[in-house]
C-alpha positions as CSV (number, residue, x, y, z in Angstrom):
1,M,-49.1,-30.9,66.9
2,R,-50.2,-32.6,70.1
3,I,-50.9,-36.5,69.9
4,A,-52.5,-38.1,73.2
5,V,-52.6,-41.7,74.2
6,T,-54.5,-43.7,76.3
7,Y,-51.6,-45.2,78.3
8,E,-50.4,-48.0,80.7
9,N,-47.3,-49.1,81.5
10,G,-45.7,-48.3,78.2
11,N,-48.8,-49.5,76.3
12,I,-52.2,-48.3,75.2
13,F,-54.9,-48.4,77.7
14,Q,-58.0,-50.1,76.1
15,H,-60.7,-48.2,77.6
16,F,-60.8,-44.5,77.0
17,G,-63.4,-43.8,79.7
18,H,-61.5,-45.2,82.3
19,T,-57.7,-44.9,81.6
20,E,-56.2,-43.2,84.6
21,E,-53.0,-41.6,82.4
22,F,-52.1,-40.0,78.8
23,K,-48.8,-39.7,77.2
24,V,-49.0,-36.7,75.4
25,Y,-46.5,-36.3,72.8
26,E,-45.4,-32.8,71.4
27,V,-44.4,-33.4,67.3
28,E,-42.6,-30.8,64.9
29,D,-42.4,-31.6,61.4
30,G,-43.2,-35.0,61.8
31,N,-40.7,-36.2,64.5
32,I,-41.4,-36.6,68.1
33,V,-39.7,-33.8,69.9
34,S,-40.9,-34.5,73.6
35,A,-43.6,-37.0,75.8
36,E,-44.5,-36.9,78.7
37,V,-46.9,-39.1,81.1
38,I,-49.7,-37.0,82.2
39,G,-52.8,-37.9,84.6
40,S,-56.3,-37.8,84.0
41,N,-57.5,-36.4,87.2
42,G,-60.2,-39.2,87.7
43,S,-62.3,-37.6,85.0
44,G,-65.3,-39.5,82.8
45,H,-66.0,-40.2,79.3
46,S,-67.1,-36.4,78.0
47,A,-64.9,-35.0,80.9
48,L,-62.3,-36.7,79.5
49,A,-62.7,-34.9,75.8
50,G,-62.6,-31.2,77.4
51,L,-59.4,-32.3,79.8
52,L,-57.7,-33.4,75.9
53,D,-59.0,-30.3,74.8
54,D,-57.9,-27.7,77.7
55,K,-54.2,-29.7,77.1
56,G,-54.2,-28.7,73.5
57,I,-55.0,-32.4,71.8
58,D,-55.0,-32.2,68.6
59,V,-55.2,-36.1,68.1
60,L,-56.6,-39.2,70.2
61,I,-55.1,-42.6,69.7
62,C,-57.0,-45.2,71.7
63,G,-57.9,-48.6,72.3
64,G,-61.8,-48.8,72.9
65,I,-64.0,-46.1,72.4
66,G,-67.8,-45.7,72.7
67,G,-69.7,-43.3,70.2
68,G,-70.6,-41.0,73.1
69,A,-67.1,-40.0,73.7
70,Q,-66.6,-40.0,70.1
71,A,-68.9,-37.5,69.3
72,A,-67.8,-35.7,72.4
73,L,-64.6,-35.5,70.6
74,Q,-65.0,-34.5,67.6
75,E,-67.2,-31.6,68.9
76,R,-63.6,-30.2,70.3
77,G,-62.3,-30.7,66.6
78,I,-59.6,-33.6,67.9
79,E,-59.1,-36.6,65.4
80,L,-59.5,-39.8,66.9
81,C,-57.6,-43.0,65.9
82,A,-59.3,-45.4,67.9
83,G,-59.0,-49.9,67.8
84,A,-55.2,-49.2,68.2
85,E,-53.4,-51.6,70.8
86,G,-49.9,-52.8,71.4
87,S,-47.0,-49.9,72.5
88,A,-47.6,-46.9,72.5
89,D,-44.8,-45.0,71.0
90,E,-45.5,-47.6,68.0
91,A,-48.5,-46.3,67.8
92,V,-47.7,-43.0,67.4
93,A,-45.2,-43.2,65.1
94,A,-47.4,-45.6,63.2
95,Y,-49.6,-42.4,63.1
96,L,-47.0,-40.3,61.8
97,R,-46.5,-42.5,59.3
98,G,-50.0,-42.1,58.2
99,E,-50.5,-46.3,59.0
100,L,-52.6,-46.0,61.8
101,V,-56.2,-46.5,60.6
102,N,-59.0,-45.5,63.2
103,T,-61.8,-48.1,63.6
104,G,-64.0,-45.4,64.5
105,A,-66.3,-46.2,67.9
106,N,-66.0,-49.4,69.5
107,C,-66.6,-50.6,73.2
108,D,-64.6,-53.8,72.7
109,H,-62.4,-55.8,71.0
110,H,-64.8,-58.3,69.0
111,G,-68.1,-57.1,69.7
112,E,-71.5,-56.4,72.2
113,G,-72.8,-59.3,74.3
114,H,-70.9,-61.7,74.5
115,H,-70.3,-63.5,77.6
116,C,-67.9,-65.9,79.2
117,G,-67.8,-68.0,82.6
118,D,-65.1,-66.2,84.5
119,H,-62.4,-68.6,86.3
120,D,-63.7,-67.3,89.9
121,D,-67.8,-67.2,88.9
122,D,-70.2,-67.3,86.0
123,D,-70.8,-63.3,85.8
124,C,-67.9,-62.3,83.9
125,H,-69.1,-61.0,80.5
126,C,-67.0,-58.9,77.7
127,G,-69.6,-56.7,76.2
128,D,-70.5,-52.8,76.6
129,H,-67.9,-50.5,78.3
130,D,-69.3,-47.1,78.6
131,D,-71.0,-47.8,82.1
132,D,-69.0,-45.5,84.6
133,D,-69.3,-48.0,87.3
134,C,-66.6,-49.7,85.3
135,H,-63.3,-49.2,86.5
136,C,-59.6,-50.7,86.4
137,G,-57.5,-51.0,88.9
138,H,-53.9,-49.0,87.9
139,G,-49.9,-50.5,88.7
140,G,-47.1,-51.2,87.2
141,G,-47.0,-54.8,88.8
142,G,-43.9,-55.3,91.4
143,C,-44.4,-53.7,94.9
144,G,-46.0,-51.2,94.6
145,C,-43.6,-49.3,97.3
146,H,-43.2,-45.7,97.2
147,P,-39.7,-44.8,96.5
148,E,-38.0,-42.1,98.7
149,G,-35.6,-39.4,97.1
150,K,-34.8,-35.8,96.5
151,N,-36.5,-36.2,93.2
152,V,-40.2,-37.3,94.7
153,G,-42.9,-35.6,93.5
154,K,-41.2,-33.6,90.8
155,K,-41.1,-33.3,87.1
156,V,-38.5,-35.0,85.8
157,K,-37.3,-35.7,81.8
158,V,-35.2,-38.9,81.1
159,H,-33.5,-40.8,78.0
160,Y,-33.8,-44.5,78.5
161,R,-33.0,-47.5,77.1
162,G,-35.0,-51.3,77.8
163,T,-33.3,-54.3,77.3
164,F,-34.2,-58.1,78.4
165,N,-31.1,-60.2,79.7
166,D,-29.7,-61.6,76.6
167,G,-29.3,-57.8,74.9
168,T,-32.8,-57.6,73.3
169,Q,-33.9,-53.9,73.0
170,F,-37.7,-53.9,73.9
171,D,-37.9,-49.7,74.2
172,S,-35.6,-46.9,73.7
173,S,-36.5,-42.8,73.7
174,Y,-33.1,-42.5,72.5
175,D,-34.1,-44.0,69.5
176,R,-37.2,-41.9,68.6
177,N,-35.1,-39.1,69.9
178,A,-38.1,-38.4,72.3
179,P,-37.1,-38.5,76.2
180,L,-39.8,-39.0,79.1
181,E,-41.5,-36.8,81.4
182,F,-43.2,-37.9,84.2
183,I,-43.7,-37.3,87.8
184,C,-40.9,-39.5,90.0
185,G,-42.5,-41.2,92.6
186,A,-46.1,-40.5,91.4
187,G,-46.7,-44.7,90.4
188,H,-46.4,-43.6,86.9
189,M,-43.6,-46.4,86.5
190,I,-42.7,-49.4,87.3
191,A,-41.1,-49.6,91.2
192,G,-37.8,-49.9,89.6
193,F,-37.2,-47.6,87.3
194,D,-39.0,-44.8,89.6
195,A,-36.8,-46.2,92.4
196,A,-33.8,-45.4,90.6
197,V,-34.9,-42.0,89.3
198,A,-35.7,-40.8,92.9
199,N,-32.2,-39.9,93.7
200,M,-30.4,-39.2,90.5
201,E,-28.3,-36.2,89.5
202,V,-29.1,-34.2,86.4
203,G,-26.5,-35.1,83.6
204,Q,-26.5,-38.8,85.4
205,A,-26.6,-41.9,83.2
206,I,-27.0,-45.0,85.4
207,D,-27.7,-48.8,84.5
208,I,-30.0,-50.7,86.5
209,H,-30.9,-54.7,86.5
210,L,-34.7,-55.2,88.0
211,M,-36.1,-58.3,88.9
212,P,-39.4,-59.4,88.2
213,N,-41.1,-58.0,91.5
214,E,-39.5,-54.5,90.5
215,A,-40.9,-54.4,87.5
216,Y,-43.6,-55.9,86.4
217,G,-44.2,-58.6,88.9
218,E,-43.9,-62.5,88.6
219,S,-45.9,-64.5,86.3
220,D,-49.1,-65.5,87.9
221,P,-50.2,-69.8,87.0
222,D,-53.6,-68.4,88.7
223,A,-54.0,-65.7,86.2
224,I,-54.4,-68.4,83.3
225,F,-57.6,-70.1,82.8
226,T,-59.9,-71.8,80.7
227,V,-63.8,-71.2,79.2
228,E,-65.9,-73.3,77.1
229,L,-66.6,-71.4,73.9
230,A,-70.1,-71.9,73.9
231,Q,-69.5,-70.0,76.9
232,L,-68.1,-66.9,75.2
233,P,-70.5,-66.6,71.8
234,G,-67.9,-65.3,69.3
235,A,-64.7,-66.5,70.8
236,E,-64.2,-68.9,67.9
237,E,-63.2,-65.8,65.6
238,L,-60.3,-65.2,68.1
239,T,-56.5,-66.4,67.5
240,V,-53.7,-67.4,69.5
241,G,-52.2,-64.3,70.2
242,E,-54.5,-62.1,70.1
243,Q,-55.3,-59.5,73.1
244,V,-58.9,-58.8,74.3
245,Y,-60.9,-57.4,76.9
246,L,-62.5,-59.3,79.5
247,Q,-65.2,-58.3,82.1
248,D,-65.2,-59.6,86.1
249,Q,-67.9,-60.3,88.2
250,F,-67.6,-56.5,89.2
251,G,-68.1,-55.1,85.8
252,R,-64.2,-53.9,85.9
253,P,-62.4,-54.5,82.6
254,F,-59.2,-56.7,82.4
255,P,-56.8,-57.6,79.1
256,V,-56.5,-61.1,78.9
257,K,-54.3,-62.6,75.7
258,V,-55.5,-65.7,74.0
259,A,-53.2,-68.4,75.0
260,A,-54.9,-71.5,73.2
261,K,-57.8,-73.0,71.6
262,D,-59.1,-75.5,70.4
263,D,-62.7,-76.6,69.0
264,K,-64.3,-76.8,72.2
265,T,-62.5,-74.3,74.6
266,I,-60.5,-71.2,74.4
267,T,-57.8,-70.3,77.1
268,F,-56.6,-66.9,78.2
269,D,-53.8,-65.6,80.0
270,A,-54.6,-62.7,82.4
271,N,-50.6,-61.7,83.1
272,H,-48.8,-59.0,81.8
273,A,-46.7,-59.1,78.4
274,M,-43.6,-58.4,80.8
275,A,-44.9,-60.4,84.0
276,G,-41.7,-62.6,85.0
277,K,-39.4,-61.5,83.1
278,E,-36.1,-59.3,84.3
279,L,-35.5,-56.3,82.6
280,N,-32.7,-53.9,82.3
281,F,-32.4,-49.8,81.9
282,R,-30.0,-47.7,80.8
283,I,-30.9,-43.9,82.7
284,E,-29.8,-40.5,81.9
285,L,-31.6,-37.8,84.1
286,L,-32.1,-34.6,81.7
287,E,-33.7,-32.3,83.7
288,V,-35.6,-32.0,87.2
289,D,-38.4,-29.4,87.5
290,E,-37.4,-27.5,91.1
291,T,-40.3,-25.5,90.8
């Protein structure tokens, strides 16, 4: 079985039609045996269903997806689990345990036709995300530098373990027994991780410490903004800590987290969940595809 997840920086990207990457998991006997990150080649909604079919995908896990894309997947016999959020790896594990529920076609997190005053202007709205002119900026934060090294441009396979400075583990391919495959230097990984792998030897294991500018960037106070509930019908149902998607004045969706809420206003935080954090990784290079 092959499972694809709309993917961005370890998490489920929330808009199927504009995902730039998928993480593809190979599953045998209910266990993940390998995983790799692939590009979407800039395909649109219907073309993405064809891309997944060509890759032999059996199951798609994603966040929001429109009815047309859902129909295209059904035509190709691809099972859909929509409405998922959070860690891509954890979502796949939940699916394999039979705990992931498909919500069907959905275009945003809390319904259509909601409008809000953006922190820059009043044309921000969160509604139907199926417009092909809508697009998301991609990147893992940090400096956005391009690494140099002998492995750049090659498909690599690594095991890794990520921890915070207090030793708390936030991710591990070892625990899943599922090495990660990606194209080194293609922007699939955060900058510091990519740069470390660029010069590694097969069989080598290293420990790295990344500052925020090498990972997901610093937390930006300007990315925290407050709007009146009256400007966002339906927002009264949201709860603190919940992640939703809004649109900017150009129609581009962006993820936010509900940071605070009272009777009259709601505050959103558009920073990445890992922004401002120092991260530690144990990386083991297993394989480099020289072809």
